[in-house]
C-alpha positions as CSV (number, residue, x, y, z in Angstrom):
1,M,-2.7,4.1,18.9
2,L,0.2,1.9,19.9
3,G,1.5,4.5,22.3
4,E,4.9,4.5,24.1
5,R,4.5,1.3,26.1
6,G,6.2,-0.8,23.5
7,Q,5.1,-3.3,21.1
8,R,1.7,-5.0,21.7
9,D,0.0,-7.9,19.9
10,K,-3.4,-7.5,18.3
11,N,-5.1,-9.0,21.5
12,S,-3.6,-6.4,23.8
13,A,-5.9,-4.0,25.7
14,L,-5.7,-0.4,24.7
15,H,-4.4,2.2,27.2
16,W,-7.4,4.0,29.2
17,K,-6.5,7.3,27.4
18,E,-7.0,5.4,24.0
19,T,-10.5,3.8,25.2
20,C,-11.6,7.1,26.5
21,W,-10.9,9.0,23.2
22,L,-12.5,6.2,21.2
23,S,-15.4,6.4,23.4
24,S,-15.7,10.2,22.9
25,C,-15.9,9.5,19.2
26,R,-18.7,6.8,20.0
27,F,-16.5,3.7,19.3
28,D,-16.5,0.9,21.8
29,M,-13.3,-0.7,21.3
30,R,-11.0,-2.3,24.0
31,T,-8.3,-4.1,22.0
32,V,-5.7,-3.4,19.1
33,A,-7.7,-5.9,17.2
34,D,-10.9,-4.0,17.8
35,V,-9.3,-1.0,16.1
36,M,-7.8,-2.8,13.3
37,E,-11.1,-4.4,12.3
38,N,-13.2,-1.2,12.8
39,M,-11.0,1.2,10.7
40,E,-13.4,0.9,7.8
41,D,-16.5,1.6,10.0
42,G,-15.6,5.3,10.3
43,L,-12.8,5.3,12.7
44,Q,-10.3,6.6,10.0
45,F,-12.5,9.6,9.7
46,A,-12.3,10.4,13.4
47,I,-8.6,9.9,13.4
48,Q,-8.4,12.2,10.2
49,A,-10.4,14.9,11.9
50,G,-7.9,14.8,14.8
51,V,-5.0,15.1,12.3
52,D,-6.7,18.0,10.6
53,R,-7.0,19.9,14.0
54,A,-3.3,19.2,14.8
55,N,-2.2,20.3,11.4
56,Q,-4.1,23.6,11.8
57,G,-1.8,24.4,14.8
58,A,1.4,23.4,13.1
59,A,4.0,26.2,13.3
60,R,5.7,25.2,10.0
61,T,4.7,23.0,7.0
62,S,7.4,20.6,7.9
63,H,5.3,19.9,11.1
64,I,2.2,19.0,9.1
65,I,1.0,15.3,9.1
66,S,0.5,14.5,5.3
67,A,-0.2,10.8,5.5
68,W,-0.7,8.4,8.4
69,K,-1.6,4.7,8.9
70,V,-2.5,2.6,11.9
71,L,-0.2,-0.4,12.2
72,A,-0.7,-3.5,14.2
73,A,2.7,-3.3,15.7
74,Q,5.2,-0.6,16.7
75,F,8.1,0.0,14.6
76,S,11.4,2.0,14.8
77,Y,14.2,2.8,12.5
78,Q,17.8,4.1,12.9
79,V,19.6,6.6,10.9
80,M,23.3,6.9,10.7
81,M,24.7,10.4,10.3
82,T,28.3,11.7,9.9
83,N,29.5,14.8,11.8
84,F,32.4,17.1,10.5
85,T,35.2,14.9,12.1
86,N,33.8,11.8,10.2
87,C,32.7,10.0,13.4
88,P,29.4,8.2,12.9
89,I,26.5,9.4,15.0
90,A,23.7,6.8,15.5
91,I,20.2,8.4,15.9
92,G,17.3,6.2,16.8
93,K,13.8,7.3,16.5
94,C,10.7,5.2,17.7
95,V,7.5,5.9,15.9
């Protein structure tokens, strides 16, 4: 839900694709706060149905989503790896 536009606060408007998807699931939500407040009103089941459909098309079991959580803020982490010449390689990943 938080997309690739960077970090958003809870009063930020959702992207039009997000509101369109939510409308197709019969949810009228316009902000991140709306999403966070309505998770218990069935939204988590709609998201889980989408996750289940995505998992059915997974080529490998390593591609299956086994757990998910909607966060109020985007996060990222960085992993340090070492190649064969002992030079550190930084790999950043945004989720």
